[in-house]
N, C-alpha and C positions, 0 to 999 in steps of 0.2 A: 270490631269490625265499627267503623265510625258511622253515625246517623247523619243524613242530610235533609234538610226541609226543602219541600217543593220549590223549585223556581218559579220566578213570574215571566210571563212571555208577552211579548208585543203583539197587539191585535189590530184590527182596524178599527175598532170601536167598541162599545159595550155590548152586553147581550142582545138586546131588541135589534140593534143594527145587524149583527151577525146573523140572527135567525130570518130577518128579511132579506139578507144578501144571500144566503145560502138558498133560499126558495127560488133565486134565480138561475141556480147552476143545477145541471142534471150530468150525464155521463161525461161531459166536456167540463173542467174545472179550470179555470184561469190561473196561469202560473207564471212566475218570473224564473225561466230555468237557468241552470249553470252554462256556460259555453261548453258546446257539444265536443270539444277537443280535448277537455281537461282529463288527466289519467283517472282522478279520483274526484268525486262530487264536491262542490265547494261547501256543501252543507256537513261535510265530515267533522267539521269542528263541535257539532252539537254531538254529545256523548250519549247513546242509549242503551250501552250495554247492561247485561243483567248482572255481571259478575260484581266482585267487591269494588269498595271505593279506594283506588289507589292513585293518589296524587304524585305526579311525575315531573321531575326538574331535569330537563337537559342544559348540560354545561360544556365549555370547551370550545373547539375550534371549528373549521369548515367540514371536518368528517363527521362532526355531531351536528351542526347546524343545518346541514342539508345541501350543499352545493351540489349542482347538477342533478338534483332530485326534482326540479321545477316546482311550481305552485309557491313561490316565495311571498312572503310578508315580512312586515316589521315586527309589530307588537302581537305577541302570542294571544289567542282570543281569551285564555282562561287567566291571564296574567293582570291583576288588578292594577299594574303600574307600569310605565315605561322603562325599559333598561337605561341604567345611566350612560350617558356619554362617556367615552366613544364606542360603547357596546350596543348603539340603538342605530338604526336606520337600514336602509334596503341593501347597503352594501353587506350586511351581516349574512345576506342569503338563507335566513331561516325558511324551511319549507314544512308543508303538510305532508310531503311524500317521503320525509327523511326516515331513517332507520329506526330512530328512537320513537317517532310517532307510530310507525307501523307496530313495533312491538307493544307500545301503549294499546292500540286498538286490540290486537291479538289476546292480551291478557284479560280483555274484557271489562277495562276499567271504567266506572261511572264517575271517577274523581277528576281533577283538574290536570290539565296538560300544560306546562310552562316550558318554552324555548328561549334559554337566555343564551346559547352558544353563539359564537359570532367568528365568521370567515376572517382568516388570517391573525388570530390571537395566539399569544404565546401561553406557556404554562403560568407564567406569573399573573396572567390577565383572568384566570379563571375565579378566583375569589373576589377581584373587583367587578365582575360580571353580574353577581348576585349579592354584592355586600349590602345593597339597600334592602334586602329582605331580613336580614340578620336580626333576630329578636322578634320578630313578628309572629302573629299567630299562623301565618302561611308558612313560615319556615318550619314551625313545630308540626305542621300537617304534612309536610312531605314525606312520602312513603319511599320512593325510589329515586335516585339520581344516577343518569347516564352521562358518563365522563369520557371525553376525548381531548388530549393534549400532548404536546410534545415535538410534533412534526415542524411547525413552524420554529421552534427554537433551532432547528437544524436547517434553517433557511429553505424550506420545502419548496415555495416558489421559485427561487432562484435556481433551483436544481431542476425542477421541471422546465423552466425557460430555456436554461442553457446547457441541458443535456439532452433536451428531447425535441426542440421546436425550432425548425428551419430558420425562421426570421431572426431569432436570437443567436442561436449558435453560429450562423454564418458570418454574422457581424463580430464576433468575439477574436480576439487574439489566438492564434494557435497554441498548442502545448505539446510536446512530445511525451506521451505517458510512458509508463516503464515497460509497456508491450512493444514500443516504438511507434505507435499509432499517432497521428497529429489529431488532438482533439480539442474543443473548446477549453481555454485556460480557466475560465469562471466555472465550468462544470468540473474540472478536475479540483479547483481551489475549495469549492464548495463541499464538494465529496470528502476532501480531505479534513476540512474543519467541522464535518458533521459528528464525527466520534469524538472530536475535543470538546464538545458542548455538553456531551451525553451525562458525564458525572454532575455538573451544575443543574442540567435539567431534572436529572432523577432528585436531587436535593429539593429542588422547586415544587416537584410532583408530590415528594412527601409531605412537605410544608402545607402544600394547598389541600391534599387530602384529609389531613389531620384537622385544618380548619373547618371542611365541610363536614365531617363527622361531630365535631363540636357544634356548630351551628344550626346544624338539621339533626336534631338529637334522636329521631326515630327513623331516619332514612338509612336504606341499603345502597350501596354504591356499585355499581357495574363500570369497571374501567375498560374502556375499549382500547385494543392495541391497533396497530396499523398493518393493512396487507402489504405484501411484496409489490413494490410499486411498478417494477417493469422486468421483461425479460428480453432476450435479443430480438430485435425487431424484425418482422416478417414483411412490412411495408416498404414501398420504394422511397427513398427520400435522399436529400442532397448528401455527398460524400462525409462532410465533416460532420454533420448531424448523424448519420449512420454511426461513424466512430464513436462519437461521443456517446450516443445511445447504448452501443454495445459495451463501452468501457463503464458507464454506469450501471448497465445490468451485471457487469461482473463484480461491482463492489456493493451495491445495494443489499444483496442476500446476507452477507456477513455482519454489515451495519444493523439492518433491521432485526435480525436475528437476535443479536446482542442486546438492542432496545428491548425487544420483546421478552428475552429472559430476564433483564433488570425489572421490567414492569411486573411480571409474575412475581418475581422474588420480593418486590416491594409490597404487593398486595398480601403475600403470605405473611411478611412481616408484621403488616398492620393488623391482620386478622387475629395474630397473638394478642395485641392490645385491645382490639375492639371485635370480639368474637362474633363471627358469622355476619359481618356487616359489608364486606367487600367480596367482589368477585370479578376474575379477568377473562374478558371476552378477547380470545386470542385469534386475532383476525390474521396473523401472520400463518398460522397453522390453518383456519378455516379456509383461506383464500388459495393455499396451497403454497408451502414453502420453496416448491420447485418451479414456481411461477406459472402454473399452468391456468390461472384466471388473472394474470398481470397484464398490464399493457403490452402489446406486442404479440400475445399468445393467440393461439386459435379460438380460444374462448373467453375472452376478457370480461371480468367483472368491474373493471376500470375503464372509465372513459380515456381514449387516446387524448392526448393535449391538442387543443385547439391552436391554430396560429391566430385565433382571433380574441378569446377572452380566457386568460389562463386561470387566473383566481377564480372565476366563477364556475367553470365547468371542467376543464381539463383535468386529467390525473385524479378524479374524483369517482366514487362509485357509481356505477351504472343502477339502473332499476333492479335488476338482478342482484347486484352487489350491495344495495340497499336492504333487500330482502333477506340476503344471507347474514347482514349484520344483525337485523331484527331478529332473525331466529336464535341467534346466540345470545342476545339479551333476554328473549323469552325463556329460554333453556336454563339460563342462570338465576332467573328471577321466580320462576314458577315455584321452586321448593320454597322460597322465603315467604310466599304469600298462600301456599297451600291451595294452589288453583288447580282447576281441571285441565285436562290437556285443551289444546288450540281449538276454538270455536269461531265459525264464521257468523257474523250477524249483519243483518240488513241495516242500511242507514236510513233515518227518517226521511220523510217527504215533506217538503214545504208546499204551502198552498196560497194563492193569492186571488182576490176577487177584483174583476175589472173594475176601475176607476176608484176603489176605495182603499188603496194602499194592500197590505198583506196581512195575512194570518199564519202563525207559525206553530207546529205541533210542540208540546211540550218534550223537554229532553228525557222525561221519565216514561214515556209510553206512547203510543199511538193516540192522537186525539179525535182522529177522524176516521172512519172505515166504511167501505161500500158493504152495504148489507145484502143486497140483491143486484145481479149482473143487469148491464144494459147493452145488448149486443145487436148490431144492425141499427133499423131505424129506431130512434131514440124514443124512450118511454118513462113514464115516471119511475123514479128510482128512490127508494127509501135508504136515507143516511142517518146512521145512529151517531149522535153527537153525545159526548158525556157533558155532564152539568159545567156550566160556565158562569161565574159569580163576578160580577164588576167590581172593580175596586176603585176606579176613577176613569176618566174619559178615554184614556188610552192604554190600561193594563187590567189584565183579568187574572185570577188564580184559578187554576184547573183542581178540582176537587172531585172525589168519587161518589156524588150524590145520585148515580142512576142515570139511565140513557133517556134521551130526549129523541122524538122521532119528528123529522121536517121532512114534508113532500116537495120534491124540486121539479122542475119542467127541463126539457132538453133544449140545448143551445148548439147548432150546427156552424162549423166553420164556413167562412166565404173566402173567395179568391182574395189574395194578399193577407189573410189572418196567419199567425205563426202557431202551430199546434205541437205540443211536447207530448211524446209517448215514451215511458221509461226514461232512459238518459240521452234521448236525440229528439231534436227538433225540427220542424218541417215547415215549409212555405206551402200554403194551400193555394194552388194554382187551378185555373178554370180548365175543367175537362169533364164532358158529359158523361163519360164511360166509366170514370174510376169510381171505387168502392174505398170504404164503406159509406163515403158521404156523396150524396148526390151532387152533380155539378164541379166538383172538385178533385183534385189528385194531390197527394201530400208528397212533396219532392224534398228529401233529406238535406237540411242546411249544414254544409260541412264544417263550419268554422264559428268561433264566437265572434270574429269581427265581422262576418256576412249576417249573423244572427242580430248583433247590435244595429248593424245598419238597417237592415229590414224592419225591425222592431221600431226604429225609430221614425218610420214614415207615418204620416197623418192617418188616423183612422184604422190602424193595424190592431187587431185584438190578439192577445196572448192567452191561449187556451192550452190545457192538458188533458189528457186522456188517460184516465187510470188503467195501468196495464192489467189489471185483474178482470176487466169487464170490456175489454173491446179487443176485436181481432182486426189488424190492418193487412191488407195484401194489395198486390197489383202496382207495386211502386214503380214509379218513373225513376230514369237515372238521377243521381246526385245533382243538385243545383251547381251549375257551374259558377266559377268565380267571377266578380263583376269588379272591373277596375274602378267604378264609381264608389263601390263599398270598402275597398283597400283604406285601412285608417289613414287619416291625414299624417299622423305622426311617423307613418313608414314610408311615406313619398318623400323622394329625394334623400333616402337613407340606406345603409347597407344593412340587410338582414343576415344573420346565422342561423340555418336550420339545425335541428338535432342530429342530422346526416352528414354533419360538418361542411355541407355546401354552403356558399355565400353567394348572395343576389344584391344588384343595385336595384331598387325600386324607383323607377322614373316619376316625374310629377303627374303622368296621365294613369298612373297605377298598373303599368306593366314591370315585369322583373326580368333582369337580364343577369344571366350567370356570369360569375367573376370566375375567371380561367386560373389565378395564381395567386399567391400569398402577396406578391408585390403589387398587382393590381388592386388587391383587397386593401392594403394599406395607402395606396395612392388615393382611394376613393374615400376610405375613412378620414384621411387627412384633409380631404376636401369637404366632406359631408357630416363630419362628426363620428365619434364612436358607433361601432356595429351594434344592433340591437339583437340580443340573442332571443330567438324564439323558441318556446319550450315545446311546442307541438308541430310535428311535420307537416300536418294537414293544412297548418295555418300558412303556411309558406306554399305548399304544393297547390292551393286554391287559386293564388294570386295569377292571373293571366300572364302566359310566358312570353317575351320578345326576344329579338336577338340576342346571342351571346355578348357580352361587354367586351370590346376589344382590349388586348393587353395594354397595360399602363406601366410606365417608369414611377416608382415611388421617389420623388425628389428628396424627401427627407433623409431616407436611407442611403441616398446617392451622393449627398452633399459633401463636397471635398474630395470626392473620388473621381478616378477615370472610367469613362466607359467607351466601350469600342464597338463599332458597327461590323457586321460579317465581311465586308470588304477591307477592313482594317482602318478605316477613317476613326478618328477617336476624337474625345472631348473632355475637358475638366468641368464638372458639375458645380457651380457656385450659387446658392440660394435659389435652387430650383432653375438656374439657366446654364445650357451647354455652351461651353467656349471651346473653339475648334483648336486642335493641336496642329499647328501648321507644318512642323518639321518633326523628324526623327529625335534630334537632339533636344528640341524642346520638350517631346514626349518624355525622354529619358531623364530631363531635368526635372519634370514635374513628378516623375515616380520616385526617384532617388535623392534629388536635392531637396524637394519638399516634402518628401514622405507620403505623396498620395497613391494609394492603393488602387489598382485596377478591379472594379467592384463587378463589372458586367463586360462580356465579350459576346461576340456573334449575335448582336442585335440586328434587327432588320430595319430597313430604312423607316417603315412606318413606325415602328415602335421606338426608335432613336428620335423621330420627329414628335413624340408625345411630349418632349421638354422644349420649351422655347429656345432659340438660339441666339446667343450675343456676340460680343466682339471676339476676335481670334486672341488665344491665351499665349501670353509671353513669360518666359522663364530663362535665367541666363546662368551659364556656367562657366563664364571666362576666367581664367587663373584658378581653376581648380584642377584636382588631382581625381581621376576616376579610378576606383579600385574594386577588382573583382573578386566576389566571395566564394566562388565555386572551386577555387584551387587549393590543394593542401601546402603547406609551408609558405613561401614568401608569394603573396597574392600579386598576379599581374596588375599593373598600375600604369596609368597614362597621364601625362599632363595635357590639359585641354586649353587651347587659346587659338585664336585666330579661325575658329572653326574646324581645327583639326585636332586629332589625337596624336600624342607623341610619347612613345613608349619610354618608360622610366627602367633602366637596366639595374638599378641596385637601389637599397634601401638608404644609402647616403643622399643620393640624389633627391629621393623621395624626402629625406628629412630636411635637405637642404630647403627645398621649396616650402616645406610646412613651416620653417623656421621664418620665412619670409611672407608668411600671412596666407598661403595658398589653402583653401579648405579641402577637405577630403570627401569625397562622395562614394559611398559605398553602392556599389550595383551588384546585382544578384549572380549575374554570369559573365564570363570574359566574351561569350558569344554576343551579348548584348553591346558591348562596348565596341568589339571590332566591327561593328555595322556602321560605326561612325566613320567619316573621312579620315584618312591615315595620312599623317605627315612623316617627318624624318624622326629618327629617334632622338630623344632629349638627350644632349651632352652630359657626361657623367660630371657631378659637382660634388664638393665636400666642405661643409663648414666645419672649421678645425674647432668650433666650441662644442662640436656635437661628438669629437673623439674622445672616448674616456681616457683619463689621465693613467698612466703606469699600464699602459697595455701595449700591444704588439700590432702594427699594421703591416699589411702585405701588398706589394704591387702585384699586378697580374703576370710579371715575369718571374714571381716568387722572391725578389729582394724585400728584405724585412727590416723594420725599425722597432725600436721601443720608443713610446712617447712618454715624455717624463711628466712630472707633476706640474711642469709649467706649459705643456703642450707643445714641447720641443722634441724632435724625432733625433733618435741616435741609431746609425746603422750596424745591425748585428752583422758580424763578420763571418761567421762558420754556422753550419747546422746545428754543431754541439753547443754552441753558444744560444743559439733559437731554444734549443732543449732545455738549456739551463734556465733560461729566462721564465720559461713556461713551466716547467716541471718543478724545478728548486725555488725559485723565486715567486711563483705563482702568479706570473703576469698571463693574462688571458689575451686571446687574440681577437681584438674588437673589429677588425675589418680584413677583408681579403679580396684580390681582385681589383684592387684600386687602379685607376688609370695613372699616367704620368702627372697629369694635371691635378688629379685629386691630392696625390702623395705631395706635390709640389706647394699645395696650400698649406702645409705645416713647415714651419721654419726648421732647419737641420743644423746640429752640432757635432761634436766628435763622436766617433763610433764607441760602441759599449760591448766589450767582450763580457763573457761571464763564466766564471771557474766554477765547476762542479765537484772537483777533488780537494783533499782526499775524502772520499765518502763509498759507503758501499749503496748500492743502487739495485733495487729489486725491480724486475718487468712482471707486467701482468700475464706473460706467458709462463711463468714460475721460474725463469732463470735469474741468477743474482751475478752482479758484477762490481768490481772495485773500480773505481775510477779515480786516476789520479790528478794531481795539479795541471797536468798538461791536457786534462780533458780525454784521456785515453782510457779505455775500458778493458779490464782484465776479467776473464771468465772465472767465476768462483765455482771449483767443480763439485763441491759436495756441501752437505748442509753443516758439519762440524767445522770445515774451514770457514764457512759463512759466520757461524757463530764465534769461532775465535777471532775473525777480525772485527766483528761487531763488539768485541770488548775494547777495541782501541780506536774504533772509527764509527762515525754518525751513520746511521742507516736513513735511506729515504725511499720512497716509492710506496706501493708498486706504481710505475710510469708505465705509459703505453709501450708495448714492444716496438711498435714502429717508431717512437722517439728515441728509445734504447739504442736501436739499431741505426740511427744517424750519428752516433758517437764512434769515433774512430776506435778500432780494435787492436789492441796490443797482445802481448803473450798472456797465457793463461797463469793463474795464481797458482802457486805451488799449495800442495794439500798440507793441512796443518791438523794436529789434534788438540783437543783441549786439556791441558794438566789439571784442571779441577777434578777431584776425585782419583786421581791417578797416584796420589802419595803413598808411600810403603806398600807398592804393587810392581809387578814385573810387566813390561811390554815386550812384544817380540816382533821382529821384522817378519817379512814373508819368506826370507832365506832362512830363517830360525834364530838368527841373532837377536839377543835378549839383553835388557838392560833393567836394572832396578832403580825405581822412580823415587826420590826422597821426597819429604814432606813439603819442600819448596818447589817441586815441580821439575827438578834437574834429574837427569838420567846419568846412570852408572853403568859402564858395560859389565856383564857377568862373563868372566874369562873362560870358565869350564863348564861342562855338563854337571859335574859333580856339585859347583856352585849354586848352578840353577837348582838342582834338586834340594840342596841345603836351605836355598831361600825359600823354597816352597814347603818342605816337611820340617825343617828345623824352626825356621823362623815365622813359617805360616804366612807368606806373602802369596796372594793370589796372582795369576795372570790376567790382567784387566783390559789388556789390548792383544791381539794376535793377528797376524798376516798384515801388519803395515806396512806401506810402501816406504821407499828411502825417504821421499819428502815429508810424509808423515812422522816417521822416527827423528828425522833431523830437525822437525819444528820444535823440539823440545831441546833447551841447552843441555850440553853434555861437561859432566865432571870426570874425576878419577875413577878408574874400575873399582869394581866391589867385587871381593871374594867372600865365600861363607865356609866355615868349618863345622864338620859333623861333630868333631871334637869327641870321640869314642862312644858313638852310639851304636845300639843294636837296631837292625832292620828286620821286621818280621813281614815277609811278604804274603800277599794274599794266597799266593799258591804254596805256602809252607816253607820256603827256603828262608834261612835266616843269615845275616851277615853282621859281622863288626866292623864298623867304619871307624878309622883312626883318625888323629888329628892331621894327616896328610890327605884325607878325603880318599883313602884306600880301603876297598872292601875286603874282608877275611870271611870266608865259609865257615859256618859253625856248623860242624858234623852232625850231631845228633841233637835230639830235642833236651836231653839231660844236661847236655853240654850248653845249650841255650839257657836252661833254667840256672846253671851254674854262674854264667857270666851275669845274667840278669840279677842273681842274688848278690852279685859283687857291687850293684848299684850303678851300672851303665843304663842310661835311658834306652827305652823300647820305642822304635816308631813302627806303628801298626797302619795298614791299610793300603801300603804302596804295592804297585804290581810288579811281579817279577820282571817285566821287560823294561820297566823303569829303573828299578834297582841295577838291572844287568848293565846299563850305561856307565855305571861309577867303575873307574879303574879297579881292578881285582889284584889282590896280593896273595900270600901264602894263606893255608887254612890255619883255623883257630885250633890250638891244642885241646884234647878232649878233657873234661873235667866233670866233677860231680857238685852238686848243691848240698852243702853241709846241712842245710835245713831238710831237703827232701829225703835224706838217708835215715833219719831218725827213726826208730821203731819200725825198720824196714830190712827186708833181706835183699842182699847184691850178690848176684852170680856171676863170677867171671867167666869170660867166653871158654877157657880150659877146664871149667867145671868147679873150681874152687868157690865156695859160698861163705858168705859171713852174715852175722846178724849184728846191726848196729842199735845200741840202746839209746834211751832219751837223752843220755849225756854225750852222746858222740863216739863211744867206745865201741871198737869193732871185735868181734867174736868168731873166730873160725868155727864152723860147723864140720865137726869131724865125721860124720857117717849119715846114712839115710834115715836112721831112726830119729836122729836130732832135727834133720831136715824136715822130716815127716810132721813131728810134733808142733816145730816152729812155723812151718807154712801153713799150718792149720790156724794159727793164732795171729800172724803178722803177714801184710802183704808184701810181695817181691817187688821191689823197685825196677830192678834190671835183672835180665836172664843171661845176657851176653856182654857185660861190661869189659872194656879193656883194662889191662893193668895200669895204663895212663891215668885213667880217670879214677879207678882204685886208689892208686898211689898219691893222687893230689890231697887227698884227705884221710886217708886210712890212719887209725891210731889204735894200736892193739895193747892190751893190758897183760899178755901173756896167759890168758885164760880162755879155754875152748867154751864154745857154746854149748848148753844143756837144756833139756826140756822144761826146766823150772824157771828160765828166764821169762 
């Protein structure tokens, strides 16, 4: 804990003079009190707390300086040096009632409090605000820095003005927001830009905080965030302001929450490098992220913006808001300094002695105390005074060398004297029945300006009653305001009170209520900027006169149109109104000169508050008036001779503009048709305006091609027109032209256009072959389309309406694509089939057997089936092709087998062993064919039965008549003579056949003349 030397205090003289003067004072002690209306005593700058010595430095912007808190000053009392320019001066709005100073007092500090914050400053200004302190002993003694910055980097002042304040919003250009509402363009732009500056702001903030941590080596820093500025408005305001406010209230929560999160993250980051030296006062959370204490809420802690002095007061914390911010600072700082919970301490009291200047209490403790009470009639009072030691003729030092006792006598007030009791001052007025002082009654003086006025009168004594030894009762009503006491600086000026009401104070000292912002600006334009009064009572005490009649503010109306409630209108120029004598001149002023209508429905008296000049003149001769409220081609009128003439087409419009006619856009067609109507403007066309290589059409449908030289060529037929547009790509540049307009273009030979031979696709999905006679032929299927596409160019898709204008001929015959058909079979829908060779030629297959042969012998697939005659005939045909089985065996799926000879005639194979017999002879076997398919092949006689010489080896064959043989491995046959041999051989060898025919046996039987026996 740092030690402090006792401070020196200014007195009225040396010790002897003090003792003599104290002898003149009894229970009434003369004082120079503060203005009664001040929310905190002016002597709050003297620090008498009993807590630790905590030197506090406030830096940053208006939220730290104290805008809207009142009690403004320039140089902080404990700051030994004036802040450097441009961070000095009353425009900084430093306040004794700001949140930072409230926190300082609650912390109980006996140290310095220095406020270097300044309204309107950016994050980059924080370091320059205090740069003159760097390296000083003062910088090394700072214990706590309260910091707020960043809002002005995001154009805080413009956001407040152009999102929340009528007088600014109503003058802004409108902008259609994503919601579809018309709001202030500046409001929208500033909110859009706010998020863009956030990254650079955080970089600047980190740099500044690092510098403060380095230059103030023992300081801790509380970084204040920002509360949510606004919620949806509840008050009545002009429509565009309402919409702009509502839009801003929808955007700000996201922006401000993001900024709060980034500040919190920055503090956390810096604390890792500078442990326990920073804390974040999250005002976004403290004031309510839901906006419950924002502007427009039911319980706002932020002042609603004034239409008077935005920077100084509007959109800044109220008294409650300042206290809430202070509470956050105290909660964060208390652990750093090991402080006790919040305590309330009395402020010191200053004393003065009549005619001899003042004596002040030392800031380290009470210097004077009343030892015994003095109630009712005055009596001697003992005053205990600590020892005073004179240092020179003006200064004394307080030391603790024991009490001195001085006897004083009583001093009563008289009529006209001013008496201070506690924090209130009174005027003593003659009244024989009042207590406690005979002959006078004390009437409260409500305001500081009345106090100063009354105290300045000759012979007035200023007395103080100590609150501990007198009881006052029986007050008369509060002293009424006096016009003669109203400060001269307030006369012929506009005052703005804390309740947002504004008043004009006239030269006699009466106040007149200003009914609206426009009258306010008219008066401030005449009398100078409004004076913002911090105490409501200061305004309420001024005697009230009649209300100020509404005025027009010429500065805001300059260059605009105003309208009276009966429709009479004027243009305001340099504060003078000029009558618009005709509707045409009114329209001209609005749309030819771009003058907006700023006011409507004015009363006669309100309009007359502006002086009137000469009638207004504005001409629109040889102009085109164009309506902007219609879709497509906007209605347009030629204006000349005092009449409007309807322009039927764009070519006439273009013709006139090419000849210097100016175009005047009018908001609605209804406004134009109020003008006197003339005949329709004759149709015209400037040949130079017609695009080259385009098509133009007369109003009867006759069309021409305009070539590159601007010469027109007649298009003879509709199909030629389609050709020019869809094939050649010529656009239609003009339709519905009159004969005169067409005649403006020179004509030459007619130009047909040939489409074919081409394939044209339509946007309805159909396809057509268009020949050189421009006749279309329907392409019946997609395969025919692709076959044709191999030989002809494809174009489209063209609009179906265009295609249908081409004369129709016969349909195209169906075609098939030979690609992929080589070495395959194709079949017509009547069953006739062809073999297609590798070159795409078809060859007729004469018989069913040939067909089966192609498929089962050669392995050709049937690639197309069910073809129409046209499809089959689309392939070229050559000689027929047959196919021979050439002695093959067919084994059907159902079990029947056939031998097919070289003439493609099938012969039934009677049994399985005969099948194996023929197969073993080397005839190829075709398997997998169904019986029904094989049955279509012409049939001849049966195949003779036989046996396979391979299958009988080491087997037994029995003939159908019972004769049996054993065939050995060499193919020799042995007759089995009896049942015994049969039994022993069948137990060892398998029986191949039990009912063989002699035809089968005789085909391969070879006997050696030896009978079979059991030893074989």
